[in-house]
C-alpha positions as CSV (number, residue, x, y, z in Angstrom):
1,M,-23.9,6.8,29.9
2,P,-24.3,4.0,32.4
3,I,-23.8,0.4,31.3
4,D,-27.2,-1.1,30.9
5,P,-27.6,-4.9,30.8
6,D,-30.8,-4.5,28.8
7,A,-29.3,-2.1,26.2
8,P,-29.6,-3.2,22.5
9,I,-25.9,-2.6,21.9
10,E,-23.6,-5.3,23.2
11,I,-19.8,-5.0,23.3
12,T,-17.7,-8.1,23.8
13,A,-14.6,-7.4,26.0
14,F,-12.0,-9.4,28.0
15,E,-12.8,-10.0,31.6
16,W,-9.2,-9.6,32.6
17,V,-5.8,-9.0,31.0
18,P,-2.3,-8.6,32.6
19,P,-1.6,-5.2,34.2
20,F,0.6,-3.9,31.3
21,A,-2.4,-4.2,28.9
22,Q,-5.1,-2.9,31.3
23,G,-6.6,0.3,29.9
24,F,-5.3,-0.4,26.4
25,V,-7.5,-3.2,25.1
26,R,-9.4,-2.1,22.0
27,D,-12.9,-2.4,23.4
28,L,-12.0,1.0,24.9
29,R,-12.7,2.5,21.4
30,P,-16.4,1.6,21.1
31,R,-16.9,2.2,24.9
32,W,-15.6,5.7,24.3
33,A,-17.7,6.3,21.2
34,C,-20.8,5.1,23.1
35,E,-20.0,7.6,25.9
36,E,-19.5,10.4,23.5
37,L,-22.8,9.6,21.8
38,G,-24.9,8.9,24.9
39,L,-25.5,5.3,23.8
40,A,-26.2,2.7,26.5
41,Y,-24.5,-0.7,26.0
42,R,-24.2,-4.0,27.7
43,E,-21.0,-6.0,28.2
44,R,-20.3,-9.6,27.1
45,L,-17.1,-10.7,28.8
46,I,-14.9,-13.6,27.8
47,S,-11.5,-14.9,29.0
48,A,-8.4,-13.6,27.2
49,M,-6.3,-16.4,28.6
50,D,-8.7,-19.2,27.7
51,R,-10.8,-17.9,24.8
52,P,-14.0,-19.9,24.3
53,E,-14.0,-21.9,21.1
54,W,-17.5,-20.7,20.2
55,Y,-16.2,-17.1,20.1
56,Y,-14.1,-17.8,17.0
57,S,-17.3,-18.1,15.0
58,D,-17.9,-14.5,15.9
59,Q,-14.4,-13.2,15.7
60,P,-12.0,-15.4,13.6
61,W,-8.9,-14.5,15.7
62,G,-10.6,-14.4,19.1
63,Q,-9.9,-10.7,19.4
64,V,-12.0,-7.9,21.0
65,P,-14.1,-5.9,20.5
66,Y,-17.1,-7.6,18.9
67,L,-20.3,-5.7,18.5
68,R,-24.0,-6.7,18.4
69,D,-26.5,-4.0,17.6
70,G,-29.8,-5.4,16.6
71,D,-29.3,-7.5,13.5
72,A,-25.8,-6.0,12.9
73,E,-22.9,-8.0,14.2
74,M,-19.4,-7.0,13.5
75,F,-15.7,-7.0,14.5
76,E,-12.7,-4.7,14.0
77,S,-12.7,-1.5,16.1
78,G,-12.6,0.8,13.1
79,A,-15.6,-0.7,11.5
80,I,-17.4,-0.7,14.8
81,L,-16.6,3.0,15.3
82,M,-18.1,3.8,11.9
83,H,-21.2,1.8,12.6
84,L,-21.8,3.5,16.0
85,A,-21.1,7.0,14.6
86,E,-23.2,6.7,11.5
87,G,-25.5,9.8,11.2
88,T,-23.9,11.6,14.1
89,A,-21.4,14.4,14.5
90,L,-18.6,11.9,15.0
91,L,-19.0,10.8,11.4
92,P,-20.6,13.7,9.5
93,S,-22.9,13.2,6.6
94,D,-21.4,16.0,4.5
95,R,-19.4,14.3,1.8
96,S,-16.2,16.3,2.1
97,A,-16.1,16.2,5.9
98,R,-16.9,12.5,6.0
99,A,-14.1,11.8,3.6
100,T,-11.6,13.6,5.9
101,V,-12.8,11.7,9.0
102,M,-12.6,8.4,7.2
103,S,-9.1,9.1,5.9
104,W,-7.8,9.9,9.3
105,L,-9.6,7.0,10.9
106,F,-7.8,4.6,8.5
107,A,-4.5,6.5,8.9
108,A,-4.6,5.8,12.6
109,L,-5.3,2.1,12.1
110,N,-3.1,1.5,9.0
111,S,-0.3,4.1,9.0
112,V,0.5,4.6,12.7
113,E,-0.9,1.7,14.8
114,P,1.1,-1.1,13.1
115,M,4.4,0.6,13.9
116,V,3.3,1.3,17.5
117,F,2.3,-2.3,17.9
118,E,5.6,-3.5,16.5
119,L,7.4,-1.3,19.0
120,S,5.4,-2.8,21.8
121,N,6.4,-6.2,20.5
122,V,10.1,-5.2,20.5
123,D,10.0,-3.5,23.9
124,I,7.7,-5.9,25.8
125,F,7.2,-9.3,24.2
126,S,10.5,-9.8,22.5
127,R,12.8,-7.5,24.4
128,Q,15.3,-10.4,25.2
129,E,15.6,-11.4,21.6
130,E,18.6,-10.3,19.6
131,W,16.6,-9.5,16.5
132,A,14.5,-7.1,18.6
133,K,17.5,-5.2,19.9
134,L,18.7,-4.9,16.3
135,R,15.3,-3.9,15.0
136,R,14.5,-1.1,17.5
137,P,16.7,1.8,16.2
138,S,15.4,1.7,12.7
139,L,11.8,1.2,13.9
140,V,12.0,4.2,16.3
141,E,13.4,6.3,13.4
142,A,10.6,5.2,11.0
143,L,7.9,5.7,13.6
144,G,9.4,9.1,14.5
145,G,9.1,10.1,10.8
146,R,5.4,9.1,10.8
147,L,4.8,11.1,13.9
148,D,6.5,14.2,12.4
149,R,4.2,14.0,9.4
150,L,1.2,13.6,11.8
151,D,2.4,16.6,13.8
152,D,2.7,18.7,10.6
153,A,-0.8,17.6,9.4
154,L,-2.4,18.4,12.7
155,G,-0.9,21.9,12.8
156,E,-2.7,24.2,15.2
157,R,-6.1,22.4,15.1
158,D,-7.5,20.7,18.2
159,W,-8.7,17.7,16.3
160,L,-7.6,15.9,13.1
161,A,-10.7,16.5,10.9
162,G,-12.0,19.7,12.4
163,P,-14.6,18.8,15.1
164,F,-13.9,15.9,17.3
165,S,-14.6,12.6,15.5
166,I,-14.1,8.9,15.5
167,A,-10.7,9.6,13.8
168,D,-9.6,11.2,17.0
169,I,-10.9,8.2,19.1
170,A,-8.8,5.9,17.0
171,M,-5.6,8.1,16.8
172,I,-5.6,9.0,20.5
173,T,-6.0,5.4,21.6
174,V,-3.0,4.6,19.4
175,L,-0.9,7.4,20.6
176,R,-1.6,6.6,24.3
177,E,0.5,3.5,23.9
178,I,3.6,5.7,23.4
179,G,2.4,8.6,25.4
180,K,5.1,8.5,28.0
181,T,8.0,7.9,25.7
182,D,10.3,10.3,24.0
183,L,8.6,9.6,20.7
184,L,5.6,11.7,21.9
185,T,7.1,13.9,24.6
186,A,9.6,15.3,22.1
187,R,6.6,16.4,20.0
188,P,4.7,18.9,22.2
189,A,1.8,19.4,19.7
190,L,1.1,15.7,19.6
191,S,1.4,15.4,23.4
192,A,-1.1,18.3,23.8
193,Y,-3.4,16.6,21.3
194,L,-3.2,13.4,23.3
195,E,-3.9,15.2,26.6
196,R,-6.9,16.9,25.1
197,G,-8.3,13.6,24.1
198,I,-7.9,11.8,27.3
199,A,-9.2,14.7,29.3
200,R,-12.6,14.3,27.7
201,P,-15.2,13.1,30.2
202,A,-16.4,10.4,27.8
203,F,-12.9,8.9,27.6
204,Q,-12.5,9.0,31.4
205,T,-15.7,7.1,31.9
206,A,-14.9,4.6,29.2
207,L,-11.5,3.9,30.7
208,A,-12.9,3.6,34.2
209,D,-15.5,1.1,33.0
210,Q,-12.8,-1.1,31.3
211,L,-10.6,-1.0,34.4
212,R,-13.6,-1.8,36.6
213,V,-14.1,-5.1,34.7
214,F,-10.4,-6.0,35.2
215,Q,-10.5,-5.2,38.9
216,Q,-13.7,-7.3,39.4
217,H,-12.2,-10.3,37.6
218,A,-8.6,-10.1,38.8
219,P,-7.1,-13.5,39.7
220,K,-7.2,-14.2,43.4
221,Q,-3.8,-14.1,45.0
222,P,-2.8,-17.2,46.9
223,E,-3.0,-16.9,50.7
224,G,0.1,-15.5,52.3
225,V,1.3,-13.7,49.1
């Protein structure tokens, strides 16, 4: 679904982030959902390096994504996914199926993502700190245990809750952050699950649109560099 500057849905995203974060910023989640659902959306871009003060009245911590859809305005990617998917196959109306999707959605955001984020902090932002070196072995072990349980729960299914859903959008975007590490490559079923997700055309389009924004707003290199 092409991005439409006149679309009623607006997604706030960063105009640029450093290369290590490109393709991983969480506005990827609603972009992906919109592509899966055929929903046009427009972009509102802000600086990640110098976040405008007015934006904190929309999002208290200055994070993205932020969504406007008519009179609905909201933040937090999980809540946004639920809003976009309401009444669609990505969040079924059947009580039992809906409960399963919502359970796995929250599992991705609450049971897996915090450990993945902490590992990123240890390996990227704090890698020179002594506490990070000491923390890493136990963190990897704990995260590995979570992934083993996820692997068992997925079993031989293609997707977490039966048909593809917003639970998979959340979980796959979390697992991508460790997709090239031993934590995932040592678990072939989870690696295959990740590959199925990122092979979806809607994901590829959403990712390309996020990367396009970063390319368009990349800082200019000084002459002679």
